[in-house]
C-alpha positions, 0 to 999 in steps of 0.5 A: 687360690688355696689348695683343696682336699676332698674328704668323706666322713667315716661310716658308722660301719667302719669296723667292717672294712676290708682287710688284707695283710693284718688281723682284725681289731676292734674299731671305735667308731666314735673315736674314729670320727673324732680323729677324722675331724682332727685330721681335717682340721689340720689341713684347714689350719694349714691353709687348705679348703675342705670339700666333703663328699656325700656320706657313704654309710653303706660302704665301710671303707668310704672314708678312704676316699683317695682310692676313688680318684687321683689328681694329676694337676687339672686331670682327675682320674676316677678309679675302678676299685679292685674289690667289689665292695668299694666300687659303689664309692666312686659315684659320689666322688664323681658327683662332687668332681662334677660340681667342682669341674667348671669352676676349677678347670678340672678334666675328668677321666675314668679307669674302666672295667675290666681294668682295676686301679685303687688311688692308694696304689699311685705315688707321684714324684715329680712327673713320675707316677709309680703305680703298685701292682697289688691285689687291688690294682692290675696291669689293665688298670695301669695301662689305662692310666699310662694311656691317659698320662703319657701324652701329658708328659708323665712317666708311669712305672709299675711297681710289684707290691706284695707286703702291704695293701697298697703301694702307699701303705709302704712308701710315700715321698717327702717334698724334695722327692725322697721316697720314704718307707719302712724297709721290711715292708718295701719289696724293692727300694732300688726302684726309687732314685732316692730312698730313705728308710724310716724306723717305724711302720706308721712313719712311712706315710706323709702328706706334703702340706706345702711351705716345707710342712708334712702331715703324718701319724702321731704313732711314729715319734722317732720318724717325726724327729728324723723328718724334723732333722731334715728341716721339715715342719712336722704336723702329727695327728692320731689316726689309730682307728684307721691304721687298724684298717690298713689306712694312713694319712694319705688315703683319708683325703684327695689333695687338689693343688695348683688349680685356678 
């Protein structure tokens, strides 16, 4: 069966989204929709099925759907977002998962208050889940995640993050497990067994599309060359309007792989 992504089209109120570490800039909602369509199209062109979660136009940050659920094989963990304005996004993600659960064999769990966890703070490398301790994810949320994952053979590692919004705003991982990041925005690269610094801030985020292919922002051409030099096929998409809101290629979708 083909891998699948969950996505949500951007709200017309996207420009009102939360910001933590950067100054607000004008956001073009029409351009954002065009860029989102191109992003989704890149997955479809590379063999991924696409499932749209119901629009959440009252939630400016709703397009960053990765923050509402994290997949660990056949386990979907619904999150408890760390900022109140985003907590209403989870219900529609849960409804979509419920419609898919039986057919795809998915088990659904949930992080509950008073714990908080954003999906953008979870980086999976092999059977290790690195989880950012940020303004959005706290120790109580991480402990709930650990209780869900360790019986399934996962190791959960808490990573203090102070320089970016989410852990995956600063680091992601290549298909071979090498963690990549723009070093000025990474608190402690020695946390990771293999770390590769990249030359551009927007080169930190990659999505493994399978078949030795990665998806990344078109705003990091030198980093794209670096990845190509490591033997990867690189697909680039423009996501400028989402980068203005501390977004990247990882947070615009939830990737579901290996389901029957």
